[in-house]
C-alpha positions, 0 to 999 in steps of 0.5 A, spaced: 901 138 735 899 135 727 904 133 722 903 135 715 899 129 714 896 128 718 894 134 715 894 131 707 889 126 712 885 131 715 884 136 708 883 129 705 876 126 708 873 132 712 876 139 709 875 136 700 866 135 700 867 141 703 871 145 698 868 142 692 861 146 694 865 153 696 870 151 690 862 153 686 861 159 689 867 161 687 866 160 680 859 163 681 862 169 684 867 171 679 862 169 675 858 175 678 864 180 680 865 180 673 861 182 669 861 188 674 867 191 674 866 190 666 858 193 667 863 198 672 868 200 667 863 202 660 860 205 664 864 210 667 868 209 660 861 213 657 861 218 662 868 220 661 866 220 653 862 224 655 863 229 659 870 230 655 865 232 647 861 237 653 866 239 656 872 239 652 879 238 658 879 234 663 877 236 671 873 234 677 868 235 673 869 229 668 872 224 673 868 225 678 862 220 674 868 216 672 871 215 681 863 215 682 862 207 677 868 204 679 867 206 687 860 202 686 863 197 683 867 196 689 861 196 693 858 191 690 863 186 690 864 186 696 857 185 698 857 180 693 864 177 696 861 177 703 857 172 705 863 167 701 868 169 707 863 168 711 862 160 709 870 159 707 873 161 715 867 157 717 868 151 715 876 153 713 879 156 719 876 154 723 875 147 721 883 148 722 883 151 730 880 145 732 883 140 728 890 143 731 888 143 738 880 142 740 879 146 747 881 153 743 875 156 739 876 160 734 871 168 733 873 171 725 869 177 726 873 179 733 880 180 736 885 183 741 881 190 743 885 196 742 885 197 750 890 190 751 894 192 744 895 198 749 897 195 754 902 190 753 906 198 751 910 195 745 908 200 741 909 206 743 906 211 738 898 210 739 894 206 734 888 211 731 885 207 726 885 200 728 881 193 726 882 186 727 879 179 726 880 170 727 881 171 735 883 164 736 882 164 744 882 157 750 887 154 754 893 150 750 895 145 755 895 149 762 897 156 758 890 161 757 891 164 750 888 168 746 891 171 740 890 175 732 890 178 726 890 187 727 892 192 722 894 198 728 895 204 724 896 213 727 894 217 721 896 225 722 895 231 717 890 232 713 889 233 705 897 233 701 900 233 709 895 226 711 900 220 713 900 214 716 905 210 719 903 202 720 904 201 728 903 194 726 900 189 721 900 182 723 898 176 729 898 179 736 900 173 742 897 174 750 899 168 754 898 167 762 906 167 765 903 164 770 908 170 774 906 176 777 912 181 775 912 188 780 914 192 773 916 191 764 920 188 760 920 190 752 923 187 747 924 190 741 929 188 735 934 190 735 936 195 727 939 200 731 946 195 733 946 192 726 946 199 722 949 202 727 954 198 731 957 201 738 954 207 735 947 203 735 948 201 743 949 209 745 943 211 742 938 205 745 939 207 752 938 214 751 931 212 749 929 215 754 921 212 753 923 204 753 926 204 761 932 202 762 938 199 756 938 191 760 945 187 758 944 180 758 950 176 757 947 173 751 951 174 744 946 171 739 939 173 744 943 181 743 945 180 736 938 179 735 934 183 739 935 189 745 932 189 752 928 194 755 924 195 763 923 198 768 927 193 774 935 192 772 932 185 776 926 181 775 928 183 767 934 179 769 930 174 772 925 174 767 928 172 760 933 166 763 938 163 759 933 157 758 929 163 754 932 168 751 935 162 747 928 159 746 927 166 743 932 166 739 930 161 736 922 163 734 926 168 732 930 164 726 924 159 726 920 165 722 924 169 719 920 175 721 919 182 726 918 179 734 917 184 740 914 180 746 912 184 753 912 181 760 906 186 763 903 183 769 902 176 769 901 175 761 907 176 757 905 178 749 908 176 742 906 181 735 909 178 730 909 182 724 906 180 716 905 183 711 899 179 709 891 178 709 894 172 713 885 168 714 882 171 707 880 166 701 884 167 695 878 168 692 880 168 683 885 160 685 883 155 687 879 153 694 882 145 691 889 146 693 893 143 697 898 148 697 894 154 702 890 150 706 898 148 709 899 155 709 892 158 713 894 151 717 904 154 718 900 161 720 897 158 725 901 153 727 906 159 730 903 163 733 899 156 738 905 153 738 908 159 742 906 156 747 912 151 747 916 155 743 917 159 749 915 154 754 908 156 757 906 151 760 913 150 765 911 152 772 916 155 773 914 159 777 908 160 783 904 167 782 903 171 788 
């Protein structure tokens, strides 16, 4: 993997000239957005005053024109930024992906499809609102991978009873494990045992939707994760001592919630984030190395899963 010094040289020599052009575009868009916001607020204020003078009370008839002004203003702002976001991802994110590994491709408007997300069996709640972007795919060494940013939500009820639950938000990674699994093995963050101790272990064993609780001989790994599987022997075969150590190290390195599953011949890895990862910062200058470094680190973390889990070492052959 490239170093931060390599990235800084790449930033100075390759990215900076285009970033200067994008910075001028960004400033022009910000000026237009400020005008749109001012107009929307002004029209909304006028509509509010006129309706109040006419109706003498606050109600839907007063609020609706104000909301419409703000919604129209928001739509105009989104339209103004569309081309800028496309240019940014092409000139910045795609180049960083190729800087890390030129064998990878980048498609900013695509993502891991919903059926594949569900196939991983990491999350038992099926999302009915599903979107994502920034799909990266290709081969890292001998391992074929793909990953993207995802936001999967389950929405139920309506009106005042409407309820939304975030199923997953973050980077979702798929890699070839070069071994066909008969059953399924799922590795989840261990929250129950941390909260409830031995009672938490009992709760884990009652999770009938996940399969059998798999007990392993690695106390540190089990302090971070709980494992379920359809086959005790196969789960222990997959989660070797070295792989458990690598997963534990990866969790410590990211400081995030990590989920994994081993199904078919693939390993699925979900890394939780609470922020958008590869979007431009519209109200801050582009001529700053800090955000570029963060984009690189987030991409390198996902691409680096191949090395972190040692996926290029072909210790098995596919059967």
